[in-house]
PyMOL Python script that loads the backbone (N, CA, C, O; Angstrom):
from pymol import cmd

cmd.read_pdbstr("""\
ATOM      1  N   MET A   1      -5.442 -14.446  29.383  1.00  0.00           N
ATOM      2  CA  MET A   1      -6.084 -14.749  28.117  1.00  0.00           C
ATOM      3  C   MET A   1      -5.836 -13.598  27.132  1.00  0.00           C
ATOM      4  O   MET A   1      -5.916 -12.424  27.494  1.00  0.00           O
ATOM      5  N   GLU A   2      -5.541 -13.956  25.908  1.00  0.00           N
ATOM      6  CA  GLU A   2      -5.271 -12.950  24.879  1.00  0.00           C
ATOM      7  C   GLU A   2      -6.562 -12.287  24.418  1.00  0.00           C
ATOM      8  O   GLU A   2      -7.628 -12.902  24.384  1.00  0.00           O
ATOM      9  N   LYS A   3      -6.431 -11.017  24.065  1.00  0.00           N
ATOM     10  CA  LYS A   3      -7.571 -10.294  23.520  1.00  0.00           C
ATOM     11  C   LYS A   3      -7.842 -10.795  22.107  1.00  0.00           C
ATOM     12  O   LYS A   3      -6.911 -11.017  21.332  1.00  0.00           O
ATOM     13  N   SER A   4      -9.094 -10.969  21.780  1.00  0.00           N
ATOM     14  CA  SER A   4      -9.488 -11.442  20.460  1.00  0.00           C
ATOM     15  C   SER A   4     -10.145 -10.301  19.689  1.00  0.00           C
ATOM     16  O   SER A   4     -10.922  -9.530  20.252  1.00  0.00           O
ATOM     17  N   PHE A   5      -9.835 -10.200  18.422  1.00  0.00           N
ATOM     18  CA  PHE A   5     -10.388  -9.172  17.553  1.00  0.00           C
ATOM     19  C   PHE A   5     -11.291  -9.822  16.521  1.00  0.00           C
ATOM     20  O   PHE A   5     -11.181 -11.017  16.248  1.00  0.00           O
ATOM     21  N   LYS A   6     -12.173  -9.036  15.956  1.00  0.00           N
ATOM     22  CA  LYS A   6     -13.040  -9.525  14.888  1.00  0.00           C
ATOM     23  C   LYS A   6     -12.402  -9.152  13.553  1.00  0.00           C
ATOM     24  O   LYS A   6     -12.072  -7.990  13.314  1.00  0.00           O
ATOM     25  N   VAL A   7     -12.237 -10.131  12.702  1.00  0.00           N
ATOM     26  CA  VAL A   7     -11.639  -9.915  11.382  1.00  0.00           C
ATOM     27  C   VAL A   7     -12.753  -9.961  10.347  1.00  0.00           C
ATOM     28  O   VAL A   7     -13.523 -10.920  10.279  1.00  0.00           O
ATOM     29  N   LEU A   8     -12.822  -8.909   9.547  1.00  0.00           N
ATOM     30  CA  LEU A   8     -13.849  -8.820   8.511  1.00  0.00           C
ATOM     31  C   LEU A   8     -13.196  -8.766   7.135  1.00  0.00           C
ATOM     32  O   LEU A   8     -12.176  -8.102   6.949  1.00  0.00           O
ATOM     33  N   TRP A   9     -13.775  -9.454   6.192  1.00  0.00           N
ATOM     34  CA  TRP A   9     -13.324  -9.406   4.797  1.00  0.00           C
ATOM     35  C   TRP A   9     -14.204  -8.395   4.077  1.00  0.00           C
ATOM     36  O   TRP A   9     -15.428  -8.432   4.202  1.00  0.00           O
ATOM     37  N   THR A  10     -13.588  -7.500   3.331  1.00  0.00           N
ATOM     38  CA  THR A  10     -14.384  -6.610   2.496  1.00  0.00           C
ATOM     39  C   THR A  10     -14.933  -7.423   1.328  1.00  0.00           C
ATOM     40  O   THR A  10     -14.402  -8.485   1.003  1.00  0.00           O
ATOM     41  N   LYS A  11     -15.981  -6.931   0.706  1.00  0.00           N
ATOM     42  CA  LYS A  11     -16.527  -7.617  -0.467  1.00  0.00           C
ATOM     43  C   LYS A  11     -15.478  -7.689  -1.575  1.00  0.00           C
ATOM     44  O   LYS A  11     -15.385  -8.687  -2.290  1.00  0.00           O
ATOM     45  N   THR A  12     -14.697  -6.631  -1.707  1.00  0.00           N
ATOM     46  CA  THR A  12     -13.645  -6.610  -2.730  1.00  0.00           C
ATOM     47  C   THR A  12     -12.591  -7.662  -2.451  1.00  0.00           C
ATOM     48  O   THR A  12     -12.150  -8.355  -3.368  1.00  0.00           O
ATOM     49  N   ALA A  13     -12.182  -7.791  -1.196  1.00  0.00           N
ATOM     50  CA  ALA A  13     -11.167  -8.792  -0.839  1.00  0.00           C
ATOM     51  C   ALA A  13     -11.683 -10.205  -1.116  1.00  0.00           C
ATOM     52  O   ALA A  13     -10.959 -11.037  -1.663  1.00  0.00           O
ATOM     53  N   GLN A  14     -12.924 -10.472  -0.740  1.00  0.00           N
ATOM     54  CA  GLN A  14     -13.504 -11.790  -0.980  1.00  0.00           C
ATOM     55  C   GLN A  14     -13.597 -12.071  -2.477  1.00  0.00           C
ATOM     56  O   GLN A  14     -13.288 -13.174  -2.927  1.00  0.00           O
ATOM     57  N   SER A  15     -14.019 -11.082  -3.237  1.00  0.00           N
ATOM     58  CA  SER A  15     -14.122 -11.224  -4.691  1.00  0.00           C
ATOM     59  C   SER A  15     -12.743 -11.460  -5.311  1.00  0.00           C
ATOM     60  O   SER A  15     -12.589 -12.308  -6.190  1.00  0.00           O
ATOM     61  N   ASP A  16     -11.752 -10.710  -4.853  1.00  0.00           N
ATOM     62  CA  ASP A  16     -10.381 -10.893  -5.356  1.00  0.00           C
ATOM     63  C   ASP A  16      -9.883 -12.300  -5.061  1.00  0.00           C
ATOM     64  O   ASP A  16      -9.286 -12.943  -5.925  1.00  0.00           O
ATOM     65  N   LEU A  17     -10.126 -12.782  -3.846  1.00  0.00           N
ATOM     66  CA  LEU A  17      -9.693 -14.134  -3.490  1.00  0.00           C
ATOM     67  C   LEU A  17     -10.367 -15.166  -4.391  1.00  0.00           C
ATOM     68  O   LEU A  17      -9.713 -16.084  -4.886  1.00  0.00           O
ATOM     69  N   ASP A  18     -11.655 -15.017  -4.598  1.00  0.00           N
ATOM     70  CA  ASP A  18     -12.377 -15.950  -5.480  1.00  0.00           C
ATOM     71  C   ASP A  18     -11.777 -15.949  -6.883  1.00  0.00           C
ATOM     72  O   ASP A  18     -11.568 -17.008  -7.474  1.00  0.00           O
ATOM     73  N   GLU A  19     -11.504 -14.771  -7.406  1.00  0.00           N
ATOM     74  CA  GLU A  19     -10.941 -14.666  -8.757  1.00  0.00           C
ATOM     75  C   GLU A  19      -9.539 -15.273  -8.839  1.00  0.00           C
ATOM     76  O   GLU A  19      -9.207 -15.934  -9.822  1.00  0.00           O
ATOM     77  N   ILE A  20      -8.733 -15.054  -7.828  1.00  0.00           N
ATOM     78  CA  ILE A  20      -7.373 -15.613  -7.806  1.00  0.00           C
ATOM     79  C   ILE A  20      -7.439 -17.135  -7.805  1.00  0.00           C
ATOM     80  O   ILE A  20      -6.739 -17.792  -8.575  1.00  0.00           O
ATOM     81  N   ILE A  21      -8.279 -17.691  -6.943  1.00  0.00           N
ATOM     82  CA  ILE A  21      -8.385 -19.149  -6.844  1.00  0.00           C
ATOM     83  C   ILE A  21      -8.943 -19.737  -8.143  1.00  0.00           C
ATOM     84  O   ILE A  21      -8.470 -20.777  -8.602  1.00  0.00           O
ATOM     85  N   GLU A  22      -9.932 -19.088  -8.732  1.00  0.00           N
ATOM     86  CA  GLU A  22     -10.488 -19.564 -10.004  1.00  0.00           C
ATOM     87  C   GLU A  22      -9.432 -19.526 -11.102  1.00  0.00           C
ATOM     88  O   GLU A  22      -9.359 -20.442 -11.921  1.00  0.00           O
ATOM     89  N   TYR A  23      -8.624 -18.489 -11.126  1.00  0.00           N
ATOM     90  CA  TYR A  23      -7.571 -18.360 -12.137  1.00  0.00           C
ATOM     91  C   TYR A  23      -6.534 -19.472 -11.986  1.00  0.00           C
ATOM     92  O   TYR A  23      -6.125 -20.079 -12.976  1.00  0.00           O
ATOM     93  N   ILE A  24      -6.116 -19.735 -10.769  1.00  0.00           N
ATOM     94  CA  ILE A  24      -5.126 -20.791 -10.531  1.00  0.00           C
ATOM     95  C   ILE A  24      -5.720 -22.155 -10.869  1.00  0.00           C
ATOM     96  O   ILE A  24      -5.024 -23.030 -11.384  1.00  0.00           O
ATOM     97  N   ALA A  25      -7.008 -22.333 -10.579  1.00  0.00           N
ATOM     98  CA  ALA A  25      -7.674 -23.611 -10.828  1.00  0.00           C
ATOM     99  C   ALA A  25      -7.741 -23.954 -12.308  1.00  0.00           C
ATOM    100  O   ALA A  25      -7.860 -25.127 -12.661  1.00  0.00           O
ATOM    101  N   ILE A  26      -7.669 -22.960 -13.175  1.00  0.00           N
ATOM    102  CA  ILE A  26      -7.643 -23.232 -14.614  1.00  0.00           C
ATOM    103  C   ILE A  26      -6.450 -24.122 -14.950  1.00  0.00           C
ATOM    104  O   ILE A  26      -6.545 -25.020 -15.787  1.00  0.00           O
ATOM    105  N   ASP A  27      -5.339 -23.861 -14.292  1.00  0.00           N
ATOM    106  CA  ASP A  27      -4.117 -24.636 -14.523  1.00  0.00           C
ATOM    107  C   ASP A  27      -4.051 -25.875 -13.640  1.00  0.00           C
ATOM    108  O   ASP A  27      -3.664 -26.949 -14.100  1.00  0.00           O
ATOM    109  N   SER A  28      -4.434 -25.725 -12.352  1.00  0.00           N
ATOM    110  CA  SER A  28      -4.319 -26.839 -11.414  1.00  0.00           C
ATOM    111  C   SER A  28      -5.289 -26.656 -10.248  1.00  0.00           C
ATOM    112  O   SER A  28      -5.138 -25.751  -9.428  1.00  0.00           O
ATOM    113  N   ILE A  29      -6.273 -27.525 -10.196  1.00  0.00           N
ATOM    114  CA  ILE A  29      -7.233 -27.467  -9.087  1.00  0.00           C
ATOM    115  C   ILE A  29      -6.540 -27.775  -7.767  1.00  0.00           C
ATOM    116  O   ILE A  29      -6.822 -27.137  -6.753  1.00  0.00           O
ATOM    117  N   ASP A  30      -5.638 -28.747  -7.774  1.00  0.00           N
ATOM    118  CA  ASP A  30      -4.923 -29.090  -6.540  1.00  0.00           C
ATOM    119  C   ASP A  30      -4.102 -27.912  -6.019  1.00  0.00           C
ATOM    120  O   ASP A  30      -4.085 -27.646  -4.817  1.00  0.00           O
ATOM    121  N   ARG A  31      -3.427 -27.212  -6.919  1.00  0.00           N
ATOM    122  CA  ARG A  31      -2.625 -26.052  -6.520  1.00  0.00           C
ATOM    123  C   ARG A  31      -3.534 -24.931  -6.007  1.00  0.00           C
ATOM    124  O   ARG A  31      -3.206 -24.267  -5.024  1.00  0.00           O
ATOM    125  N   ALA A  32      -4.659 -24.724  -6.660  1.00  0.00           N
ATOM    126  CA  ALA A  32      -5.605 -23.696  -6.220  1.00  0.00           C
ATOM    127  C   ALA A  32      -6.120 -24.004  -4.817  1.00  0.00           C
ATOM    128  O   ALA A  32      -6.197 -23.109  -3.974  1.00  0.00           O
ATOM    129  N   LEU A  33      -6.466 -25.244  -4.566  1.00  0.00           N
ATOM    130  CA  LEU A  33      -6.956 -25.637  -3.238  1.00  0.00           C
ATOM    131  C   LEU A  33      -5.869 -25.483  -2.179  1.00  0.00           C
ATOM    132  O   LEU A  33      -6.153 -25.068  -1.055  1.00  0.00           O
ATOM    133  N   ALA A  34      -4.632 -25.813  -2.529  1.00  0.00           N
ATOM    134  CA  ALA A  34      -3.517 -25.677  -1.587  1.00  0.00           C
ATOM    135  C   ALA A  34      -3.273 -24.211  -1.234  1.00  0.00           C
ATOM    136  O   ALA A  34      -3.045 -23.877  -0.071  1.00  0.00           O
ATOM    137  N   ILE A  35      -3.321 -23.347  -2.230  1.00  0.00           N
ATOM    138  CA  ILE A  35      -3.114 -21.920  -1.983  1.00  0.00           C
ATOM    139  C   ILE A  35      -4.279 -21.352  -1.178  1.00  0.00           C
ATOM    140  O   ILE A  35      -4.073 -20.548  -0.269  1.00  0.00           O
ATOM    141  N   PHE A  36      -5.490 -21.763  -1.505  1.00  0.00           N
ATOM    142  CA  PHE A  36      -6.655 -21.318  -0.750  1.00  0.00           C
ATOM    143  C   PHE A  36      -6.528 -21.721   0.722  1.00  0.00           C
ATOM    144  O   PHE A  36      -6.805 -20.917   1.612  1.00  0.00           O
ATOM    145  N   ALA A  37      -6.114 -22.954   0.976  1.00  0.00           N
ATOM    146  CA  ALA A  37      -5.934 -23.437   2.351  1.00  0.00           C
ATOM    147  C   ALA A  37      -4.859 -22.637   3.075  1.00  0.00           C
ATOM    148  O   ALA A  37      -5.011 -22.318   4.254  1.00  0.00           O
ATOM    149  N   LYS A  38      -3.780 -22.314   2.381  1.00  0.00           N
ATOM    150  CA  LYS A  38      -2.696 -21.526   2.977  1.00  0.00           C
ATOM    151  C   LYS A  38      -3.189 -20.131   3.358  1.00  0.00           C
ATOM    152  O   LYS A  38      -2.854 -19.624   4.428  1.00  0.00           O
ATOM    153  N   ILE A  39      -3.971 -19.522   2.497  1.00  0.00           N
ATOM    154  CA  ILE A  39      -4.506 -18.189   2.766  1.00  0.00           C
ATOM    155  C   ILE A  39      -5.473 -18.235   3.948  1.00  0.00           C
ATOM    156  O   ILE A  39      -5.376 -17.411   4.857  1.00  0.00           O
ATOM    157  N   LYS A  40      -6.391 -19.179   3.942  1.00  0.00           N
ATOM    158  CA  LYS A  40      -7.368 -19.285   5.028  1.00  0.00           C
ATOM    159  C   LYS A  40      -6.678 -19.563   6.361  1.00  0.00           C
ATOM    160  O   LYS A  40      -7.065 -19.006   7.388  1.00  0.00           O
ATOM    161  N   GLU A  41      -5.661 -20.422   6.349  1.00  0.00           N
ATOM    162  CA  GLU A  41      -4.921 -20.735   7.576  1.00  0.00           C
ATOM    163  C   GLU A  41      -4.246 -19.479   8.142  1.00  0.00           C
ATOM    164  O   GLU A  41      -4.300 -19.226   9.346  1.00  0.00           O
ATOM    165  N   ALA A  42      -3.623 -18.712   7.279  1.00  0.00           N
ATOM    166  CA  ALA A  42      -2.963 -17.480   7.725  1.00  0.00           C
ATOM    167  C   ALA A  42      -3.985 -16.492   8.274  1.00  0.00           C
ATOM    168  O   ALA A  42      -3.718 -15.800   9.257  1.00  0.00           O
ATOM    169  N   CYS A  43      -5.134 -16.425   7.651  1.00  0.00           N
ATOM    170  CA  CYS A  43      -6.161 -15.467   8.074  1.00  0.00           C
ATOM    171  C   CYS A  43      -6.813 -15.862   9.398  1.00  0.00           C
ATOM    172  O   CYS A  43      -7.272 -15.001  10.149  1.00  0.00           O
ATOM    173  N   GLU A  44      -6.851 -17.144   9.676  1.00  0.00           N
ATOM    174  CA  GLU A  44      -7.482 -17.608  10.909  1.00  0.00           C
ATOM    175  C   GLU A  44      -6.750 -17.127  12.156  1.00  0.00           C
ATOM    176  O   GLU A  44      -7.340 -17.107  13.236  1.00  0.00           O
ATOM    177  N   THR A  45      -5.488 -16.743  12.039  1.00  0.00           N
ATOM    178  CA  THR A  45      -4.729 -16.266  13.195  1.00  0.00           C
ATOM    179  C   THR A  45      -4.859 -14.753  13.383  1.00  0.00           C
ATOM    180  O   THR A  45      -4.384 -14.214  14.383  1.00  0.00           O
ATOM    181  N   LEU A  46      -5.485 -14.078  12.452  1.00  0.00           N
ATOM    182  CA  LEU A  46      -5.583 -12.620  12.533  1.00  0.00           C
ATOM    183  C   LEU A  46      -6.410 -12.144  13.719  1.00  0.00           C
ATOM    184  O   LEU A  46      -6.185 -11.039  14.214  1.00  0.00           O
ATOM    185  N   ASN A  47      -7.355 -12.942  14.185  1.00  0.00           N
ATOM    186  CA  ASN A  47      -8.166 -12.499  15.312  1.00  0.00           C
ATOM    187  C   ASN A  47      -7.335 -12.336  16.586  1.00  0.00           C
ATOM    188  O   ASN A  47      -7.718 -11.580  17.478  1.00  0.00           O
ATOM    189  N   LEU A  48      -6.208 -13.033  16.679  1.00  0.00           N
ATOM    190  CA  LEU A  48      -5.333 -12.896  17.844  1.00  0.00           C
ATOM    191  C   LEU A  48      -4.140 -11.982  17.588  1.00  0.00           C
ATOM    192  O   LEU A  48      -3.586 -11.410  18.527  1.00  0.00           O
ATOM    193  N   HIS A  49      -3.740 -11.841  16.327  1.00  0.00           N
ATOM    194  CA  HIS A  49      -2.546 -11.050  15.986  1.00  0.00           C
ATOM    195  C   HIS A  49      -2.801 -10.136  14.788  1.00  0.00           C
ATOM    196  O   HIS A  49      -2.088 -10.235  13.789  1.00  0.00           O
ATOM    197  N   PRO A  50      -3.777  -9.268  14.855  1.00  0.00           N
ATOM    198  CA  PRO A  50      -4.133  -8.458  13.689  1.00  0.00           C
ATOM    199  C   PRO A  50      -3.107  -7.384  13.327  1.00  0.00           C
ATOM    200  O   PRO A  50      -3.054  -6.942  12.180  1.00  0.00           O
ATOM    201  N   PHE A  51      -2.304  -6.968  14.283  1.00  0.00           N
ATOM    202  CA  PHE A  51      -1.383  -5.867  14.029  1.00  0.00           C
ATOM    203  C   PHE A  51      -0.078  -6.309  13.387  1.00  0.00           C
ATOM    204  O   PHE A  51       0.798  -5.483  13.128  1.00  0.00           O
ATOM    205  N   ARG A  52       0.059  -7.609  13.127  1.00  0.00           N
ATOM    206  CA  ARG A  52       1.262  -8.083  12.453  1.00  0.00           C
ATOM    207  C   ARG A  52       1.233  -7.731  10.961  1.00  0.00           C
ATOM    208  O   ARG A  52       2.259  -7.784  10.281  1.00  0.00           O
ATOM    209  N   CYS A  53       0.072  -7.379  10.474  1.00  0.00           N
ATOM    210  CA  CYS A  53      -0.083  -7.021   9.065  1.00  0.00           C
ATOM    211  C   CYS A  53       0.132  -5.523   8.886  1.00  0.00           C
ATOM    212  O   CYS A  53      -0.115  -4.721   9.786  1.00  0.00           O
ATOM    213  N   ARG A  54       0.596  -5.181   7.702  1.00  0.00           N
ATOM    214  CA  ARG A  54       0.857  -3.766   7.459  1.00  0.00           C
ATOM    215  C   ARG A  54      -0.421  -3.029   7.077  1.00  0.00           C
ATOM    216  O   ARG A  54      -1.358  -3.598   6.517  1.00  0.00           O
ATOM    217  N   ILE A  55      -0.420  -1.748   7.402  1.00  0.00           N
ATOM    218  CA  ILE A  55      -1.504  -0.887   6.937  1.00  0.00           C
ATOM    219  C   ILE A  55      -1.240  -0.627   5.459  1.00  0.00           C
ATOM    220  O   ILE A  55      -0.102  -0.391   5.054  1.00  0.00           O
ATOM    221  N   MET A  56      -2.277  -0.671   4.676  1.00  0.00           N
ATOM    222  CA  MET A  56      -2.122  -0.516   3.226  1.00  0.00           C
ATOM    223  C   MET A  56      -1.554   0.864   2.913  1.00  0.00           C
ATOM    224  O   MET A  56      -2.154   1.874   3.284  1.00  0.00           O
ATOM    225  N   PRO A  57      -0.401   0.925   2.233  1.00  0.00           N
ATOM    226  CA  PRO A  57       0.266   2.204   1.980  1.00  0.00           C
ATOM    227  C   PRO A  57      -0.604   3.228   1.256  1.00  0.00           C
ATOM    228  O   PRO A  57      -0.542   4.418   1.567  1.00  0.00           O
ATOM    229  N   GLU A  58      -1.406   2.786   0.307  1.00  0.00           N
ATOM    230  CA  GLU A  58      -2.241   3.730  -0.436  1.00  0.00           C
ATOM    231  C   GLU A  58      -3.318   4.352   0.454  1.00  0.00           C
ATOM    232  O   GLU A  58      -3.797   5.452   0.179  1.00  0.00           O
ATOM    233  N   LEU A  59      -3.699   3.641   1.526  1.00  0.00           N
ATOM    234  CA  LEU A  59      -4.663   4.200   2.469  1.00  0.00           C
ATOM    235  C   LEU A  59      -3.987   5.084   3.506  1.00  0.00           C
ATOM    236  O   LEU A  59      -4.567   6.065   3.972  1.00  0.00           O
ATOM    237  N   LEU A  60      -2.762   4.731   3.864  1.00  0.00           N
ATOM    238  CA  LEU A  60      -1.995   5.580   4.782  1.00  0.00           C
ATOM    239  C   LEU A  60      -1.837   6.982   4.215  1.00  0.00           C
ATOM    240  O   LEU A  60      -1.879   7.973   4.944  1.00  0.00           O
ATOM    241  N   ASP A  61      -1.654   7.046   2.902  1.00  0.00           N
ATOM    242  CA  ASP A  61      -1.484   8.340   2.241  1.00  0.00           C
ATOM    243  C   ASP A  61      -2.686   9.263   2.437  1.00  0.00           C
ATOM    244  O   ASP A  61      -2.556  10.486   2.392  1.00  0.00           O
ATOM    245  N   ILE A  62      -3.847   8.665   2.652  1.00  0.00           N
ATOM    246  CA  ILE A  62      -5.051   9.479   2.877  1.00  0.00           C
ATOM    247  C   ILE A  62      -5.544   9.347   4.321  1.00  0.00           C
ATOM    248  O   ILE A  62      -6.710   9.605   4.620  1.00  0.00           O
ATOM    249  N   ASP A  63      -4.635   8.943   5.202  1.00  0.00           N
ATOM    250  CA  ASP A  63      -4.862   8.901   6.649  1.00  0.00           C
ATOM    251  C   ASP A  63      -5.955   7.926   7.094  1.00  0.00           C
ATOM    252  O   ASP A  63      -6.704   8.205   8.030  1.00  0.00           O
ATOM    253  N   ILE A  64      -6.037   6.785   6.414  1.00  0.00           N
ATOM    254  CA  ILE A  64      -6.952   5.713   6.827  1.00  0.00           C
ATOM    255  C   ILE A  64      -6.093   4.590   7.388  1.00  0.00           C
ATOM    256  O   ILE A  64      -5.220   4.064   6.698  1.00  0.00           O
ATOM    257  N   HIS A  65      -6.344   4.221   8.652  1.00  0.00           N
ATOM    258  CA  HIS A  65      -5.504   3.240   9.335  1.00  0.00           C
ATOM    259  C   HIS A  65      -6.255   1.968   9.722  1.00  0.00           C
ATOM    260  O   HIS A  65      -5.675   1.089  10.359  1.00  0.00           O
ATOM    261  N   SER A  66      -7.521   1.852   9.355  1.00  0.00           N
ATOM    262  CA  SER A  66      -8.305   0.723   9.825  1.00  0.00           C
ATOM    263  C   SER A  66      -8.212  -0.544   8.989  1.00  0.00           C
ATOM    264  O   SER A  66      -8.708  -1.592   9.403  1.00  0.00           O
ATOM    265  N   TYR A  67      -7.589  -0.466   7.825  1.00  0.00           N
ATOM    266  CA  TYR A  67      -7.485  -1.640   6.966  1.00  0.00           C
ATOM    267  C   TYR A  67      -6.040  -2.096   6.907  1.00  0.00           C
ATOM    268  O   TYR A  67      -5.116  -1.288   6.813  1.00  0.00           O
ATOM    269  N   ARG A  68      -5.866  -3.400   6.964  1.00  0.00           N
ATOM    270  CA  ARG A  68      -4.526  -3.974   6.886  1.00  0.00           C
ATOM    271  C   ARG A  68      -4.533  -5.049   5.811  1.00  0.00           C
ATOM    272  O   ARG A  68      -5.579  -5.565   5.417  1.00  0.00           O
ATOM    273  N   GLU A  69      -3.333  -5.365   5.353  1.00  0.00           N
ATOM    274  CA  GLU A  69      -3.245  -6.428   4.348  1.00  0.00           C
ATOM    275  C   GLU A  69      -2.234  -7.463   4.797  1.00  0.00           C
ATOM    276  O   GLU A  69      -1.195  -7.150   5.378  1.00  0.00           O
ATOM    277  N   LEU A  70      -2.569  -8.684   4.511  1.00  0.00           N
ATOM    278  CA  LEU A  70      -1.721  -9.826   4.819  1.00  0.00           C
ATOM    279  C   LEU A  70      -1.181 -10.343   3.501  1.00  0.00           C
ATOM    280  O   LEU A  70      -1.940 -10.764   2.628  1.00  0.00           O
ATOM    281  N   ILE A  71       0.135 -10.309   3.364  1.00  0.00           N
ATOM    282  CA  ILE A  71       0.763 -10.757   2.121  1.00  0.00           C
ATOM    283  C   ILE A  71       1.220 -12.192   2.308  1.00  0.00           C
ATOM    284  O   ILE A  71       1.955 -12.512   3.242  1.00  0.00           O
ATOM    285  N   ILE A  72       0.770 -13.050   1.402  1.00  0.00           N
ATOM    286  CA  ILE A  72       1.100 -14.466   1.466  1.00  0.00           C
ATOM    287  C   ILE A  72       1.739 -14.851   0.138  1.00  0.00           C
ATOM    288  O   ILE A  72       1.166 -14.631  -0.929  1.00  0.00           O
ATOM    289  N   LYS A  73       2.925 -15.425   0.218  1.00  0.00           N
ATOM    290  CA  LYS A  73       3.633 -15.844  -1.004  1.00  0.00           C
ATOM    291  C   LYS A  73       3.186 -17.240  -1.394  1.00  0.00           C
ATOM    292  O   LYS A  73       2.820 -17.993  -0.492  1.00  0.00           O
ATOM    293  N   PRO A  74       3.181 -17.652  -2.632  1.00  0.00           N
ATOM    294  CA  PRO A  74       3.732 -16.954  -3.784  1.00  0.00           C
ATOM    295  C   PRO A  74       2.755 -15.932  -4.315  1.00  0.00           C
ATOM    296  O   PRO A  74       3.051 -15.244  -5.291  1.00  0.00           O
TER     297      PRO A  74
END
""", "prot")
cmd.dss("prot")
cmd.show_as("cartoon", "prot")
cmd.util.cbc("prot")
cmd.orient("prot")
């Protein structure tokens, strides 16, 4: 059985996601919902594969390794 990790969203990350989705929804609610679903789907796998994401470079510079970021296109 694979080891499972706990994935936590910072308040800033959650706020940023809300703002991004709201901004996209101004132009297209359907597109905003599709992007939101894509982001949530990608994040749901992080509990099993958290190390596939990079450590945030700006935090590495100050020797903080506990936060990672998942980049999802577009």
